[in-house]
N, C-alpha and C positions, 0 to 999 in steps of 0.2 A: 885609825888610832895608832898604828905602828909608826906612821909618819910623824905624828906628834911625839911619840915616845922617842924616836931618833933625834928630833930636835931638842927635846929635853935632855937627852944624854950628852948631846954636844954642848949644851949650855952648862951642864954640870961637870964637863971635863972628862966624862967617861969615854967619849969618842973624840979624837983629835980632829978638828975641822980641816978640810981642804978648801980653803977660800972662805966664802960666806957659809952661813948655816944652810941657806937654800941650796947653794952649789953642792955642799957635802951631802945633803939629803938626796938630791938628784943623782949623785954619783953613786951613793950606797944602794939606791933602788933602780938603778939602770937595768933594764931587762926584766924587771919584776912586775908582775901583774898586781895592780892595786885593786882590792876588793871593796866594794861599797858596804856600808853598814845597812843591812836589810832588816825588814821586820822579823824574819826568823832569827837573825843574829841578835837583835835586841832582846828577843824573848829568851833565847838560850842563855844570854849573858846573866840572867837572874835565876837560872836553874842549876847552879853548882852547889856542892855540899856546903854545909855550914862552915867547915874549916878552910874553904877556899878563900884566897885573899879578896878583900872587899874593894880593892882599887878598881874603878870602872875601866881604866885602860887595860889592865890584865884580863878583866872579864870579857871585854869585847874582842881582844885578840884571841883568847881562848875559845870563845863562842864562834868566832869566824873559822878557826881550825876545825871545830866540831861540825859546823854547817857545811864546810867544803870537803870534809873527810881527809883533812891534811894533818901531818904530824906537826907538833908545836915544839920549837927549840927553845928551851929555857933552862937556866940553872937554879930557878926558884924551887926549893924543896917542897913547899906546900902545893905548888902547881903540879910538880912531878908525881905526887901521891894521888892526884885526882884520877879515879878509875874511869872517868868519862872521856879522857884524853889520851891520844897517842903521843907521848912525850919522847923527844930525842935529845940526849945531851951526853 
């Protein structure tokens, strides 16, 4: 989902591309481990509080952070308020 989000950000002009979209996503994720969406992550993605953003991308990214015990980097205030996440910003 993060890869899709990066591609969308390039398309919307929020990230300046370095060549093609594919090349830019590859450059941005160089050295990064890409985690698959597992059954646990899918299940966790629907277990957020009612005020958590409904966007499936946000939910899968946040659920992956929960499942992996990783901090989540985001500027989204609604996500930052979630007690289930360790948010860094």
